[in-house]
N, C-alpha and C positions, 0 to 999 in steps of 0.2 A: 703909173700903176705897176704893181709888182707882177713879175712874170716868172713862173716856175716851170720846171720840166722834169720829167722822169721817164723811166722805161715802162713802169707799170703804175697805174693809179688805181687804188682800191677805195671804193666808195662804201662806207659803212664800217663802224668799229665794233660790231658785235662779234660773236664767236666765229662766224664764217669769214668776216673781214680780217680778223686777227690771224686766223689760220692761213688765209691767202697771202697776207702781207709778210708773215714770217717765212712762208715757203718761198716766195719770190725773192725776198732779201737774202735768204740762205743760198739761193741759186746764183747770187751775184748780181741781181738786177736792182738798179736804183728804184726804190719803191716809196710812194707817198700814200699815206692812209688818211683819207678825208672823213671826218666824223662830226656829226652835229652835237654830240654830247660833250660834257666837260672833260671826260677822260674815256679812253677805250673801255669796252665791256658791254655796251648795248644795254637793253632793258633787262636781259636775263642775268647779267653779271653786274648790275648796278651796285655801286659802292664797293666792289671788289678791288683789290690792289695786288701787286706782285707778292705781297706778304701773306695773301690769303691762302687757304688750303684748297684742296681739290683741283679740278681741271681749270677753274678760273684762275687760280694763282699760278699754276704751271704755264698756262698760255700767256698770261700777262708778263710773267718773268721772261718767257721766250721772246716776246715782243720787245721788252726793254733791253734785251741783250743783242738785238739785231739793229743794223743801221737804217731802220725805217723812219722816215720823216713823218711824224704824226701831226696833222693839222686838226686840232680840236675846235669845237664851237664854230665849225665851218660848214657851209651849205653850198650845194650847186644851184646856181640861179639860171644859167642858160648854157646852151650848146651851140655856139655860133658856126662851127665847122668841125669836120671829123678830126678827132685827136685833140680837141681843145674844149675846155669848159670854163665858164666864168664862175668864180667862187665869191661868196659873201663871207668875209672874215672879220674878226674883231677890229682889225686895223684898216679895213676898207676892201674894195674889190680887187681881185687878182685873177690873172689868167693862168691856167694850168694846162701845159702841153704834155701829152703822153703818147706812147706808142701802142700800148695795150691797156685795157681797162677791165677790172673785175668789180661787178656791181653786187654788193651784199647788203641791200637796203632793208632787209628784214621784213617785219610785218607789224600790223597794228590790230587792236581788238575790234571785233564787229559789235556795234551797238545797234539794238533794235528799239525804236521808239514805243513807249507805252505811257499812259497818263501818269504824270508825276516824275518822269525820268530826269527832268532838269532840276529837281529839288536839291539843295545842298544836303550832302550825306549820301547821295547816289553817285556811284562812280563805276568805272570799269573794274573787273576783277583784278586784272594785272595792274591797273592804275592804283587801286588801294594798296596792293602788295608793294608797289614801288614807293608810295607815300610812307608806308610803315618802315620800309628799309631806309628811307631818308630821314626818319626820326619822328613821324607822326605818332603821338601817344594814343594807344588804343586799348591799353589794359583796362579790363572791366567793361568795355563797350560791347553792346549786343550787335552781332553782325549776321546778316543773311547773305550767303553766297549763292548766286543763281546764274543760270545760263546753260552752257553745254560744253562737254569735253573734259579730258583728264586734268586740264589746267585748274579746274575748280577745286579739286582736292589739294593740289599743290598750294593754291592760294589760301585755302582754309587752314592748312598745316602751318604756313608762315604766320598767319594772323593769330592762330591759337598759341603758337610759341611766343608771340609778342604779348600775350595776356588777354586777347579778345575772347569773348564768349560766343562761340559759333552756335547760333540758334538752329539753323538748318542749312543744308546744301541742296538746292532745288535743281535737279538735272532734268532737262526736257525730254531726253530720250527714254524709251520704255525699258522695263525690266528684262524683257527678252533680249534686246540688243546689249544691255549691260552684261548679262550672263554670258552671252556669246563672245563678247569682247574679252571678258575675264578668262573664259575657257581657252582663248587663243594665246594668252600670254606665255604659256609654257614654251612656245617657239621663240620667245624673246626673253631669255633669262634676266638680262639687265633691266628690262622694263618691269618684269615680275618682281624683282628686288625693290625697285622704286615703289611699286604698288604697296608693298609691305610697310613702307615708311608712312603711308597715308592711312594705315589701318585705324589709328586712333580718331581720325575725323570721318572715315568712310561710313561709320555707323550713323552719322547724321545725314547721310545722303538719302534723298527721296526721288525715286524715278517718276517719270511722267508728271513732272512738276515744273511750273514756270510762274514768273511774276506777272500778275495781271495789271497792277497799278501800285504806285507809291503814294502814301498819304502824308500830309503834313501842311501846316499853315505857312510857316516860314522856313522850315527845314524838315527833314525826314523824321516821321514819328512811327510809321508802321508800313507794312507792305501787305497786299492781298496776293496770296499764292494759290494757284489752282493745283490741287493735289489729287490726281487720279479722278478728275471730274467734279471735285468739291472745292469751293473757295474758302480759304482760311486766312484770317487776319492775324499777322504776326508783328507785335511791337518790336522795334529795333532802332538802333542808332545809326547804323551804316548798312547800305546795300551794295555789295560788290557783284556786278552783273556783267557777264561777257558771253557772247554766243560764238566763240571761236575766234580765229585770226584771219586777217585779210592781208595778202602780200602787198608790200609797197612797190607797185610797179610804175609809179610816175617817172622816176629817173630813168630806168631802162627804156621806157616808152619814149621819153624825150631824146634818148640817144638813138632811137630808131629801131629798137629791138621789137620783134614780134611778140605780142601778148595775146594769149587765148585763154578765155575763162579765168581771168584774174591771176594768171601765172605766165612767166616768161618761158617761151619754148627754147630748149637747148638740145644740142646733140650729145653724143656719148662723152664728149670732152668738156661739156658745159659751155660750149661756144654757142652764142646766140645767132640770130639771123644777120647780125652785123659783124663784119670781119674785125677780128681783134678785140671784141667785147665779149667777156665771159660773165656769167651770173652764177651765184651759189647761195645756198641757204633757203630761207623761207620764200624768197622771191621766185623760186622755181617750183614751189609747192611746200605747204606747211609740213615740217618734219621734226622740229625740235632741235635742241642744242647738239645732239649727237650727229644728226644729218648735216647741220651747219658746219661743224668741225671737219667732217669727212669731205664735204663738197668744197669747203674753202681750200683745203689741202689739194684736192683734185684740180680745181681751177688754177691754183697757184702753180702747180706742176705743169699743167697744160699751157699756161701763159709763158712759162719759162722753157717751153719745148721739151719738157721732160716727160715724154709720152709713156715710157715704161713705168715710171713712178706713179703717174696718174692712173694707168690701167691697173696697177696693183691695188688701188683703193676701190675699184668698181664693185667687187663682191660685197664689201662692207656697206657701200652706198645702197646696193640693191636690197640687202637685208633690212636696213633702216627704213628705206622707202616702202618696203612691204608692210612694216608696222604702221607707217604713216597712212597707208591705204586702209589698213584695218580701222584706224581711228576715224578716218573720213567716212567709211561705210557705216559704222555703228553709231556715230554721233551726228548723222545728217539732221538738219533742222526740219521740224515738222511744219506743215502748212498752217497750223493753228496760230503760229506766231505772227503771221501776216495780218491777223485781225486784232492784234493787241491795241493798236492806236485808234482813238476815236478821231472824228474830223478836226477837232481843235487841238489835238496833240501836236507839239512842235516837232518838225522833222529836221529843219536846219537851225541849229542853235545860234550860229554866227549871225544869220540874217533874220531870225525869228519867223521863219516860214512854216506854216502849219501843213499837216497832211492834206487837208481839204484844198489848200491853195494849188497843189500840184496834181490833184486828182484828175483833171481834164487833160493833162499833158500826155503826149504819146512817146516821149523820149527824154533822156537826161539832158540833152542839148536844149530841147524845147523848154524844159523846166527851168534851166539856168537863164535862158533868154527872157522868159515871160515873168518869172517870179524872183529872180536872183538867188534861188536855192543853190547852195554850193559856191556862191561868189564871195564868201566872207574870208576870214583870216585863215581857216584851215583848207580853203579851196576844195571843199567837197570830200575831204578824206573821211569824214564821219558820216555825213548824210548821204554821200554818193554810194557808199557800200550798202547802207540801209535801203536806199532807193532801188538798187539792183536786186536785192532780195525781195522787196515788197512788190516791185513792178516788172522785174525781169529786164530792166533797161541795160544797155551796154554803156560802158564808159566812153567818154569823148577823148579824142587825141589831145595830149597836153600841148600847151603853148608856153613859150617863155614869157615872163619868168615862171618857173614851175613852183616857186614858193613866194609868199609875201615877202617883199624886201623894200629897202629904202631907195629913193630916187637915185642916189649916187651910184648904186649898183646897176642902174639902167642907162645912165647917161654915158655910154661907152662908144668908142670909135666904131664906125660901120664896118671896118675891116680889122682883123686881128693884128695888133702891132707885132713887129719882128721880135723874135726871142733874143734877149741880150744877156740876162742873168739867169742862172739855173741853180737848182738845189745840189747838183753834183758837179 
């Protein structure tokens, strides 16, 4: 079995992970960047390269110019002891030994079940955006974008530029909160400028609107949208629906970090409850790419014991987090969304478990044990978040393996083998 070692292991190759890895490598620490994707960039910079423009290109060029060892298409399977993780790589299992870790595991979309949400043509808002960036032809297709949050307009803009016909953008928050949110943007000039870029799609936005159901025999044909108390049927080819983001806390929880209300708790240096484990980006609270870059740099400096450099970034982090709090406050999900699913609506797509099947359960753990809800390939990453919103259930503590994996990654020695070969 391959055995690797480094001073700092960075888990997650999105903006936060890239910034953290670049920072620790520039500080002279042997750094390994572990990422599930084919290449660094995460969801937000999918398809970008060092030749790209903007901040994505700048940071990817910075990563390429540093001696960071990038392990792509690699996942953490288990955490047998402090300072060691078991990796699933394309060439087989491997042990990674590290002195300090920075977890930048990002976030995923929150999906809420409604009748027809499993039809072909229905996807997450960010999911459809990623498919289009990956080459999905969408020119001339009728698209409804629905859910909640500023991401909806960003997705609509991407799809429109790819030739899609944006029929409507259904935002569940009301007009009062939208106006209040817009009125507060003057305190965040950069965000106000971004908002101007969405002006050509913003006129399609409808407040107090959400999808009630998706219709179609074999694939999506139309959606029923409740608009300010009235139901309207809208023919469409695609529905891009997302109700915000959920931090990916499974890995930090596996490492023993304290998680409260779906976010990892950290101190002023982004240090978690575990000594020598830092977290940055969406996993400590949804904040967007700007927060991810700042926090990745802060965590990198802190992991390298460069406290003055880390402290220099604190005011920027505070300003960005203030904007993130503004988004959270004005785009909070309404209770009406808890009643979208009927008893026969599928909750767990992996195991085909309906809403009625878990109705009598009192906890997420009980639902898993009695119905196998959340026991499929995604291990509850989709239905678990939905169940927490619908029922108020708390997440259960993760157990290895934290992802679905092959048996060869589980048939490991009961004790960690001695370290013989290293990356440095």
